[in-house]
N, C-alpha and C positions, 0 to 999 in steps of 0.2 A: 709442560712438562717441569715440575718442580726441581730446584738445585740443591746442593748442599754446600754452604759457602762455609769454608773454615775460617774463622777469626783469627788472627794472628797477633801475637802480642806487640809485633813491630811493623812499621810500614814504611814505604818509600812515599817521600813527599818532596815537593819543591819550595824552596823560602830562601829568606835572608836572614843574617846575621849583623847587618847594618845596611844603612840606608845608602843609595845610590844608583848608578846608571845598571844596565842589565847583567855586568859582571859581577854584581853581588848575589846574583841567584846560584841556589846552591842544591844539589840533591842530596837530601838528608834520610836518617833513620829515626824515625821519631815513635813514640807510643802510638798506638790506636787509641783514637779517643773512646772515652766511656762515655754513655748516656745518662741523663737522668731520666723520671717517669715520664716526661712529657715529650721525650725526642725520640728520634729513630737513627739508626746506625746504617750508612748507605755505603755498599761497594760502589764506588765511583767507575763508572764507564767511560765517559766523557767530561770533559770541563770547560766552560768558555772562558775565554780571554777577555777582559774588557779593560778601559782606560783607567777604571778604579785601580786595577792591579799594579800598573807600573807606577801610578800616583801613590800608592801605598809604599812601593819599594824605592820611590826618589823620596819619602818623608813628608809628603805634602799633605798628610793626614794626620800628623802626629799630634796637631792640636788639638783635634777634635777626639783621637783614640790613642789611650795611652797603655799601648802594647809593648809588652816583653817580648825580646829577642829570644829564641827565633820565631819569625812569624812566617807561617805558611800562608801563602797568598791564594786567593781565589774566593768568588762569592757566590758563584753558578755553575750546576752541575746536573747531570742526569746519571742515574744508576739503580741497583737492585738493593733491596732493604733487606739486611741479614738480621736485624734485631730491633724490636719496638720495646718503648718504656711500658709500664704496667698501665699508666692512666692513656695510653693510644689506641683510641678504639676504630680507626677509619685505615688502618693499615695493617698489614702482616708481613711475615718474611717472604721474601720472592716477589712481590709486588715491584712493579718498575715505575720510578717516580723521576720527575724533574723538580728542581727546588732552588730556592733563591735566599741563600743564608745570611743574617745579619754579619755585620763587622766583628773578626775574630781572629786571634792568634792562630788556631786552627783551622785553616780554609780549603778550599774544593782541589787545589794543586796537590792531590793525596790520592792513596788507594782505597782510604775509609774518610767517610765524612759525617759527623754526629750535627744533625740540626732539628731545631723544633719543628714538630709533625706539622704545625700550623703552616709553614711557608714551603710545604712540599705537596705534589699534585701526580696522581698516576696520569700517565698518558696510555693511546693506543699501542698495539705491537706493530703497526704498520708505519710507526714513525722510529727513525733511526735513533739511536741513542746521541748521536752528533748533534742531530736537529733539536733533540729536545733538551740537550745541553745549553743552545743559545737562546731559549725563549724567555726564561723566567725572570731574570734581572734585566736583559734588553727589551723585554715586551712590556714589563711592567714601567719601566722608564716610559716607554711610547705612550702606554694607555693613560698613565697619571697624567702627563702632560697635556694630551689632548682632551680628556674628560675629566679628570679631579680638578686641574688648574684652568685649563683652556674652556671647558664647560662648551664643548663642541656638540653642534646639535646638528640634524639631520638638515639639510637644504643650506647649511650655511657652507662658508669656502674657508680652505685652511691651505695654507702655504708652509710645506715641509722641507727645510734646507737639507739639501745631502740625501738624496730619497734613496740612493742605492745603498746607503751604509747600513750597518747591522741594525740601529735602532730606526732610522729613517725607512727603510723597507717595512718593517713591521707597522711602523705609523701610517703609512700609506694604505696598507691594507684593512687596519683598524678602523680609520676614517672612512674608507670607500664601503665597509662593513655597514657604518654607521649613518648610510646616506648623505655624505657630505661630498663636497667637489673638492677635488684635490690638486693643488699646483704645486710642484714639486722643482728643485734645482738639480743637477746632475752634469756629468761630462758627456760628450759626445758618444762615447762607447757604450753607455748605459741608458740612453734615450730609449731603446725598445723595450728594455728590461722594465724600466720603471712603468712605463705604460703597460705592459703586460700584468702588471700586478695591482693596477686601479688610478695611476695618475691620467686625470683628464688633459692637463697642459704640463708641459715642460719646459723649463728655461735652462738652455746650454749654458753654464758658468764660463766655459771657454770662450763662448762667441758671443753670448748675450748680455746686456746691462739689465739687471734684476730690477732696478728703480724705474727704468722704461717700460718694462715688460707687466711688471705686477703693480697693481693699487686696488683698495678698498678690499682687500680681504679681511674675514672675520677674525683670524687666527693666523700667527705665525708661530710654528715649532722651531726653535731655534737648536741646532746641533753643533753648530760651527764657531760662533762668537765674533770677535774682531769685527772688520768693517761689513761683514755680513750682517751681523747684529744691528748695527748702526743703520745701513740700508733698509734693514727692514722695518723701521719706524715709517718709513714712506710708504711702505707697501701696505700697511693696515689702515682700516678706516677710521675715523674718529670715534671712538668708544670702545675700540676693539683690543685685543690681547694678544702679548708676545709672551711666550713660554720659553725660557732657556735651561740646558742643562750643562753649561759651558759658562765660563767665568763672564760676570756683568762688567761691561765697559765702564769706563767713566761717564761716557755720556748719557748713559740708561736713564738715571734718575730725571736729568734736565729734558730729554727727548720724552719721554713720557708724560710731563707737564705741558711741553709745547704742542705735542701730538693729541693730547688727553686720550692717553693708551694707558692699559693696565701692564705692568711687566712683573712677571714672575721669574726668579731665579730659583729652581728649586733642587733639592738633592733628595734622590730616590731612597726608598725603602721597601722591603718586601711588604707585601700586603695581602692576608688569605684569600678574599674575594677574588683579586684580580688574578693571580696565579691561578687558582681552580678555572677560572674564565678562560685564561688563554691556553690552558691545558685541555679544556673542552672545544676549543676554537681550532687547537693543532690536531687533535684528534679526529675532528669533524673535517677536516680538509679545508678548512676555512681560512687559515693562518698558515703561511709557509716561511720556513727558517733557509734564507739564501747563505749557504757555506762559502766562503771565501777562500779558507784554508783549513784542512783537516789533518793534521801531522801527529804521530806518536808521542807518547808521554816521555819526553826524556830531555834533559838541561839545555841542550842546545836547541830544540825546538821551542822550548819556553820562552829563550832569549831571541830565538827569531823571531814569534809572534807578538810576544811583547814590543820589540823595535818597530814590527811593521804596525801595531794598533797606534803606537807613538807619533807615525808621520800623519795621523788624521785623514789619511786617504785609503779606506780599506771598503771594497764592494761586497758586502756582507758580512757574515760571522766567523770569527776565527775562533778554534776549538783545538783541544788536544784529545785525544782517544788513548785509554788505557788498555793495554794486551795483558791478558793472562793467560 
C-alpha cells in the first residue's frame, strides 16, 4: 500500500555544536535537506549507531573532514524514499531502502536523509527497518576486509576477532557463505551464538590463550587492535594477511617483516556493488543482523547507545528507531 509522506521544512536531528563527550549531543531543529539530481530523500525509520559516530563527536576525524557545525551524526540507516532526483532511475517514492552515506555534516540521526542513490539498495518486506539499518556500513566493512583486502577464498581459514560484535557476526556469515573455515574469538556467553551463525572453532577469550589455540590461518580480520592485533601475527601463516579496522599498533610494521605477513589498516567507504549484494543476501535470508539494542530516537538514547558503543563490548548491532 502506497503512503503519502508530507515533506516538512524542518526536522528533528541529533548532532553536535562542539567536539567532546556524549554530553555534547543535542536534539536540534534543522532544515530538511534538499537533494540534487543524483540523490534520493529518505524518511528515516531506523539509524545504525557505529564507532565512527562517537569518533566524529570527539573530533577524531577533523583532520580528514573539514566539517562545519552543527554536525548531524550517522552514516547508516533504513527508511522509505519520499523524493527522487531527476537522474535517478532505479528508485521511486515509497521504496524501502537501506543505505550507507558518505561522511557529511548532515547525517542519519535525523528524520530525513539525503544520499547519493548509488549508495542505497532496496530490501525485502520481511526484513525490519532495524535489521536493515544495521547492514550497509557494518556489512560493507566486513565484506571489504574479507574479500577486497583479505582476498579470502573457498577452503581457506580465517580468524575473526570478536565474532559476536556487529561487524564480526556479519563477517562470520559472509566467510561461511564463501566456503571458508571460520575461527573466531568471543566470550563464554556467546559461544553458542557464534557457532549458530557459522563459526567452526571458537576461542573463549576469557579462558583461552589465542596464541596457543590458533596457528597457520590464511587471514585474520582484526576488529579489536592492541595486544589482540600483536598476537594475531603469531596466528597467521607466513605469506598470510591481517586486515584491521582499528588503530595500527606500533609493532605492526616490524612484525609484518618478521613473520612475512601482509598487513592492511583499512578505512571503510560505501561501495555500490557491495551494498547491493548485502541487501540481496539479507533479503534472501542468507545474512542476519543481530540487534543488541534498539531504542527510540531520543537524545538520552543517543547518548546511551554511543556510550555503549564506546566500551567496545557490543554483542550485535546498536540502532535507534524513529517513531512517527
